[in-house]
N, C-alpha and C positions, 0 to 999 in steps of 0.2 A: 379181668381184662387189663392188659399192659398198655397204658396210655403214655405216649411220648411226644414231645415237641422238638423240632429241629430248627434253629435259626442260623442263617448265614447271610453273607453279603458278598456279591461278586458282580463284575461287569457293571458296577454303578447301581445295582439293584439290591433291595432287601427281599429276602424270601423266607417264609416260614411254612413248615410242613407239620401237620399233626397226623400221627399214626395210632392205630389201635391194633395190638398184636402184630405189629410190623407192616400193616396194610394202610396205605395212605387214605385218609378220610377228608382232609381239608388242606388246601394250598392257598396261601395269602402272599401277595406280591406288592411291592411298592418301589417305584422308580425314583431314584434320587433327582433325576432331571425333570420329571413331571409327576410329582407325587399326587396321590389321590386328593382331590380338593374337598371331599365330603367332610364336613365339620369345620372347615375354614370360614372365617368371617371377613368380609370385604366391605370397603367403603365404595358403594356403587352410585351410579347416576341413572335415573329413569330415562330411557331413550324414547319410548312411546308406550301408550296405554291402549289396549284393545278391549273395549267395553263388551263387545260381542263374545269374547272369550273369558271375560272377567280376569284379565291377566295383564301384567306389565312386563316389558322387556328391559333388563337392567344391564348396563355396561359395568363389568367388574374387572376389567383388565385381561380378560380371557379372549381366546380367538373368536368366540361367538358370544352374543349377548345371552344373558341368563334369563330364565323364565320364572316369573314370580306370580303366584296365584293370589288374587286380591281378597277373596273370601276364604281365608285360611282356616279360621276357627281353630280347633284343636285336632285337626285331621292328622297331623304328624304324630300325635300321641295316642291314636286310636288303639294301638296294640296294648295299652295299659288301661286298667280299670280306673275310672275317675270321671269327673265332670268339669266342664268349663263353659263359660258364657259364649265363647267364640267372638270373632270380630271381623270387620270388613275394612280393608285398607283404602284410604283416600289419597291417591297419588296422581301427580301430573308430570308430564315430560319436563325434564330438567331438575327434578327433585333429587337431592342427595339422600341416600338411605343406607343403613347398615343391614347387610343381608348375610345369611349363612347358607352355604351350599349343603343341600340335603340329598342330591343325586348328581353323580358325576356326568360330565358331557359324554355323549356316545354317538358315533357316526356323525350325522348332520345336525344333531340336536345339541343345544347348549346345556349348561348345567341348570338344574332346578334349584332355586334358592327360596329362603323363607325369612320373614322378619321376626318370626318367633325364635329368637336366639336361645341356644341351649349349651350348657357346659357339663360335660360328662365326667363323673367320678366313678369309683368302684362301687359305691353303695347308693349314690344319689345322682340325679340329673337336675341341675339348677336351671330354672326358666325365669330369667330376670324380668321379662316383659309379658309373661303369660300367667293369668290367674287360673292355675290348674294344679290340682293335687291328685296324683295318681300312684298306682302301685302295680308291680309286676303280677301278672296272672299266675305265674309259677309259684307264688307264695299262696298256698291254699288254706293254711290253718287260720281260722277266723280270728282267734285272739291275737295272733301274731300280726295279722293285717291291721286290726284296730290299733294295736300298740304302735306299730311303725308309722301309720298314717298320722296318729296323734303327735308323735315325735317330729315328723316332717312339718306338720302344720305349725308347730311352735317355732320352727326355724325360719319361717318366711314372713315377709312384711306384706302390706297391702299391694295387690297387683302382681306379686311374684308367685312362683310356683315351684314345686318339687315333685319329682317322680322317684319313688322308692324302687331300687333295682333288686333283683333276686339275691345278690350277695349280702344285702343288708340284714338278712335273717341272722347272721352271725356277728353283727356289729352292735356295739354298745352305744349309750347316749353320748358319751364324750367323743367317741369316734365319729358319729354322725354330725355332731356339732362342729368338730374340727374340720371335717370335709366340707360342710356347708360354708363355713367361713372362708376356706381356701377357694372354693368355686366363686364366691362373691368377689373375692379379691382379684381373681383372674378376670372377671367381668369388668371391674373398675379399671384394671390395667388396659383392657381392650378399648374402653371408652376414652381413656387418656391418649392412647396411640392414635385413635381415630381423629382426635382434634387437629393433629398436624399432618395426618396421612393424606396423600393426594387421592383424587378420585381414581378408583381402580386398584387402590393399594390394599395389601393384606394387613389386617389389624390383629388377627388371631389365627394361629395355626394349630390344627389338631395334633395330638401326640403322634410320634413316629410309630411305625408298625409294631416293632417289638414291645414297646411300652404299652401300646394300646391292647395288644393281645395278652400281655401279662396281667394288665388291669382287669380286662373283661372276661377272659376265658380260662386262665390257668388256675386251677384249684388244688386242694390238698390231695386229690386222688390221682394226680399225675405222677407217674413213676420216675421219669427223668426229663430234664430239659437240657438239650445239647446245644452249644453255641460254637460255631466254627470261625468266629471273627473276634479279634481281641477287643476292639472298641465296642462292638455290640455286647460282648460279655460284660464289660464294666457297666455299660448302660443298663442291661437287664438285671445285673446284680443289685444295683441301686434300687431299681423298681421292686425286685423280689423281697428286699428287706422291709418294704412297707406293707407287704401282704401278710395279714395275721394267720392265714390258713396255709401258707406255703413254707416248706422247710428248705432253706437256701442250700442245704447239702445235696438236694436233688439237682442243683444247677451244675452242669459239667462243661468245662472248657475243653472242646475237642482240639487236640494238638497232633493228631496223626499225620503221617506223610501223605496219605491218599486223600482225595476229595471226600469230605464227610458224607455227602449224599451217596457216593458210589460205595463207600465203606459199609454203609448200613442198608444197601440195596434199595435206596429211594430213587436214584437217578433213573433206573429202568422203569419204575412205575410212573414217574413224571413223564417219560417219553410217550407213554400210552395216552396221555391227555391230548396229544397232537392228532390222534386218529379218531375217526368217527365210528369205528367198529370196536365193540367191547365184548370179549369172551365171557361166558357165564360159568365156565369150568366143566360143564358136562357135555360140551359139543354145541349147545345153543349159544346165541349171541344177540347183542343189541346193535342197532344202527342209529346213531345220533346225528341229526341234521339240524344245524342252526340256520334259520331263515330270518329275514327282517322282522316278520310279524310274530314268530313264535319258535320254539324248539320242538321238533318232532322226533319221537323215539319209536322205532319199530322193533317188535320182539319176534325172533325167528327161532325155530327148533333146531336148525342147522343139522348137525350129525347126531343129535339126540333122538333116539327112537323109543326109549322107555321099555318096560317089560310087562305092561298090562294093557289096558284099553287106551284108545286114542284120547278119550276125554281126560283120563288120569294123567297121561303123558303131557298133554297141553297144560293141564292144571299145575303140574309140578314145575314146568318151565316158567309159567306166568308168575308163580309164587317167588321163584328164584329171581326172576326179572324185576319184580316189584322192589325187592330188597336192594338189588344192584342199582336200579334207577334212582332210588333215594340217595345212595352213596355218590353216584355220578353227578347229579345236579348240585350236590353240596361241594363235591370235589372241583367241578368245573365252574362253580359259582354261576349257574344258570339262573337268569332272572326273567320275570314276565310269565307268559302263558306257555305251558308245556302240554303237548298232546301225545299220549301214549297209545299206540295201536297194539294191544295185546292180541295174542292168538285166540281165535274164536272158541268160545266155550258155550255149550248148550245148557249145562247145569247151572241154575240160578244161584244155588248155594256156593258153587265154585266162584262165580262172578263176584258175589258179595265178599267172599273170603279174600280174594285177590285185592279188591279195593280196600278192605280193612287192613291188609298187610302193608299196602303202600302207605296208608295213613299212619300206621304204627311206625314204619321205618322213617317216615318224614318227621315224626315227632321228635327225633333226636337232633334235628337240624336247628341251629340257632336262628336261622332265617324263618320268617313267618310263611307258612304254606297253607293253602286251602284246596281241598280235593273235592271235586264234583262226583256225583254217582256215575257208575259205568253205564254207557249207552248199550242199546241192543246190538251194536256193531263191535262191542267189546273195546270201545275207545274211552279212555279216561282223560279228562282235562283237569289240570291243577295249576295253581299260580304259586310263584315263589318270589319273595322279595330279595333282590341281590344285596349282599351285605358288604362286599368289598369291590375292588376293581375287576374289570373284565379279564378273566384268565386267558380266554381264547386270543385276545388281541396282543397278549404278550408272547405267546408261543407261535402265532401264525401271522402271515401278512398276505395281501392279495397277490395272486399269481399274475405275472406280467405276460405270460404266454397264452392265456385264454381269456383275453379281454377283461381281466381282473374279476372273473366270476368265481374261479376256484381259489384255493389258499395253499400256501407252502410255508415251510418253517421260516420264522423271522430271523433276521441277522443276529439279534441279541441272543436268541435261544441257541442258534448254531455256535455262537461264541462261547456260551456256557458249556455246551457239550465238548467243544474243543478244549476249553480250560480244564475240564475234568479229566480228559484223556492225557493232556500234557502233564498234569499233576501226577497221574499214575506212572507215566514214563519216568519222571524224575524220581519218584518213590522207588522205582525198580532199579535205580542206579545209573541211569543215563545222564550224561552231562549236556547233551544237545538233543533237540527235537526239531524235526522238519515237518512242516504242515503244507500240503498241497491242497488248494481250494479255488473256488470260483473267484475271478478277478474282481468283479463288482462287490461281492460280499467281503472280500479281503480289504478292499479300499475303505468300505464302511467300517469294518472292525478297527482298522488302523486310525481312521479319522475320529472315531468316537472314543478311542483310547480305552477300549474295554479291558485290556489286560495291564493297564498302568500300575494298578495297586500290586499285582503279582510281581511285575518286573522290579518294583522297588522293594518287595518283601521276599517271599519264599522262593522266587526265581532269580534273585539278585545275582548269584554267581553261576547262572545257567545260560545257555544259548537257545533261543527260539527263532527259527527261520521260517518265513512264510513265502511260498512260491505261487504266484497267480496263474490261473489257467482260464483262457477265454472259452474253452470248449466244455468246461465242467458245468453241470447243472448247479443252480444256487445252493441246493441242499448237500451237494457232494463234497466230501473232503477226505483226505487220507493223512495219517500221522505215523511217523516212524522215529525211533530213537537211534542215536549214534554216539559212540564214544571216541571216534577218531579225532586226533589233534587237528588234522587238516581235512575239511569236508569238501567233497566234490559237488558243487551246486551250480545251477544255471545263473547267467548274468542278472536275471530279473529277480533273483531271490532277495528278500529283504529281512534284515534282523529286526526284531521288535524294539522300537524306540531307541 
């Protein structure tokens, strides 16, 4: 299997795409203006304590107060094998406290935070305030588990903890010790920053997306890592040199004239994330509907009729759907409860096989998933822990034409699509490009300066004109190239910056 990563930065955002044999499996996004807060540590102030909920609400300088569970124990680390005494926080309104974001704010909910601070390395997670010694369940060899736990135990002082990550299997004693010392130094620096930081101030920021992914996910079995941005390439190269199992020769700086994602056929696949209908390739399809409470997925035979009995036809579609559902929830970073309405099957062995296939496919997901048995109605419920930001909120926004119940493409995603097409026109030899688009979206694109980096760089000696239209739908735009020395344009045409 050919595994590849693609890193790029445009319109002020970092984006990373992981493919297997050319097919997108995972998309990660990070906004420069509002980066994911998960992992960040803040100096907060307790606003109020709700004993009935065993929770406190903490002001951390965000739009909404953060939620802090008072009886945390080691719940955050339940995905690792280990033991801890647990603890209950005693806080009162007005108390200042260092908290770490463990779940990003979403909708009307503020971020979830914890006082159990953690600092993540490639091989270890350092827990300066938590007496917990744990190890990844993916490390299954008994002797290796005993050895690594013993090494981690030697590295901690009283009241501290370490979690041994899966990558530690290939790490030696010196490497583990050096990483532990580094993580402890990062914690001391955070404490020093907190001494003078104002309430609501950020005292520690988690690694940026490219470094985080290089550290956590990219291993020796990756075929290539393509980077389409100069600064990101230098940043990733520095990180790659610290990885013992990664050959830096696999790191490629993409310098093509076309947009990298369009060159490798990724842009078209990303477009599919904006829709709720997913084709299964044989005429059957999925319908994915995100609601406030859960994500609902419906399996349909569509135009697939099979060539045997109805039961076997349905069974074949459901097996294919199970594999694609596992890919889609990972790709869209679906979190929480997922309800799958498979097509009705009467054969119990078929039901069990479909459920087992879903579990097998979900096992490749880095996020923790738990699948419940299939009901008599052929409905399967499973849970998935969201690992990064909400992908849907990046690509879509509430529709203003239907009381905000529906969704349309977001301004930044439209800008990304326009950017890709403009880049292709220039690669094809055009000196000027004219974009006709919705007036409101155009004003937002200009005010946010989404194309500022391109204007200073690869489009420096080119001309890009934007023409607003009040009758265009928000998602509509047209682009054309022109090599004329003098262009015939309407009075409201505007040249970029």
